C-alpha positions as CSV (number, residue, x, y, z in Angstrom):
1,M,-55.9,-37.3,6.1
2,K,-56.4,-34.3,3.9
3,P,-54.7,-34.3,0.5
4,I,-51.8,-31.7,0.0
5,T,-52.9,-28.8,-2.1
6,D,-50.8,-26.2,-4.0
7,E,-51.5,-23.7,-1.3
8,D,-50.3,-26.0,1.4
9,E,-47.1,-26.7,-0.5
10,R,-46.6,-22.9,-1.1
11,H,-47.0,-22.3,2.7
12,F,-44.6,-25.1,3.4
13,R,-41.9,-23.7,1.0
14,Q,-42.4,-20.2,2.4
15,D,-42.0,-21.5,6.0
16,A,-38.9,-23.5,5.0
17,Q,-37.4,-20.4,3.2
18,R,-38.0,-18.2,6.3
19,K,-36.2,-20.7,8.5
20,T,-33.3,-21.3,6.2
21,I,-30.0,-19.7,7.5
22,R,-28.1,-18.0,4.7
23,I,-24.3,-18.5,5.0
24,P,-22.3,-15.9,3.1
25,P,-19.5,-17.2,0.8
26,P,-16.0,-17.2,2.5
27,K,-13.8,-14.2,2.0
28,K,-10.9,-14.4,-0.4
29,I,-7.6,-14.9,1.3
30,A,-6.1,-12.0,-0.8
31,D,-8.8,-9.6,0.6
32,A,-8.2,-10.9,4.2
33,L,-4.4,-10.4,3.9
34,S,-4.8,-7.0,2.3
35,N,-7.1,-5.8,5.2
36,L,-4.6,-7.2,7.8
37,M,-1.7,-5.5,6.2
38,A,-3.6,-2.2,6.1
39,R,-4.7,-2.5,9.7
40,K,-1.2,-3.4,11.0
41,G,0.7,-1.0,8.8
42,Y,2.9,-3.7,7.2
43,A,2.5,-2.1,3.7
44,R,3.9,1.2,5.0
45,V,6.8,-0.6,6.6
46,L,7.6,-2.3,3.4
47,A,7.3,0.9,1.4
48,V,9.6,2.8,3.8
49,S,12.1,0.0,3.6
50,A,12.1,0.1,-0.2
51,L,12.5,3.8,-0.1
52,D,15.4,3.6,2.3
53,D,17.1,1.0,0.0
54,A,16.5,3.2,-3.0
55,W,17.9,6.2,-1.2
56,Q,21.1,4.3,-0.2
57,A,21.7,3.3,-3.8
58,A,20.9,6.8,-5.2
59,A,22.8,9.0,-2.7
60,G,25.8,6.7,-2.4
61,E,27.6,5.5,0.7
62,R,29.1,8.9,1.5
63,L,26.0,11.0,1.3
64,A,23.6,8.4,2.6
65,G,25.4,8.4,5.9
66,H,24.5,12.1,6.3
67,S,21.0,12.1,4.9
68,R,17.9,10.1,4.9
69,P,14.6,10.0,3.0
70,G,11.7,11.7,4.7
71,V,8.0,11.5,3.7
72,V,6.6,11.5,0.2
73,K,3.8,14.1,-0.2
74,R,2.0,14.5,-3.5
75,G,4.8,12.7,-5.2
76,V,7.6,14.9,-3.7
77,L,10.2,13.2,-1.6
78,E,11.5,15.2,1.4
79,V,15.1,14.5,2.2
80,V,16.5,15.2,5.7
81,V,20.1,16.2,5.7
82,R,22.7,16.7,8.5
83,S,24.1,20.0,7.2
84,S,23.8,22.6,4.4
85,A,27.0,21.2,2.8
86,V,25.3,17.9,2.3
87,L,22.2,19.7,1.0
88,Q,24.4,21.5,-1.6
89,E,26.1,18.3,-2.6
90,L,22.7,16.6,-3.1
91,T,21.5,19.5,-5.1
92,F,24.4,19.1,-7.5
93,A,23.7,15.4,-7.9
94,K,19.9,15.8,-8.0
95,T,19.3,14.6,-11.5
96,K,21.3,11.4,-11.1
97,N,19.7,10.7,-7.7
98,Y,16.2,11.4,-8.9
99,E,16.6,8.9,-11.8
100,T,18.0,6.2,-9.5
101,I,15.2,6.6,-7.0
102,A,12.4,6.9,-9.6
103,G,13.6,3.8,-11.4
104,G,13.6,1.8,-8.2
105,V,10.5,3.0,-6.3
106,V,8.1,5.4,-8.0
107,P,7.1,6.2,-11.6
108,A,9.2,8.9,-13.3
109,R,8.2,12.5,-12.6
110,R,10.0,15.8,-12.9
111,S,11.3,17.5,-9.7
112,K,10.8,21.1,-8.8
113,T,13.7,23.4,-8.2
């Protein structure tokens, strides 16, 4: 039998390295849950629910029955109202409503009007 040389050992290590299957580390559970929530839309459902709750508290029982929060675009909340009278009432109470919603859902920001 022929003695093992450094070159033979090098070839053996290279061959073993080529045949080795690399298994990636497992994904973090937080990343997996985040991806799942994004794909299924659960985060949006939770955000809409929080916005609805904040709107109920801000508008009050009387006005909340005649209005609902719409979408938030660029930090501006659209409010859907049943009539112009409800719109006018909400306009009068805008500052109070804004502070209640901003405190419960989004960071404080000035409204335009």
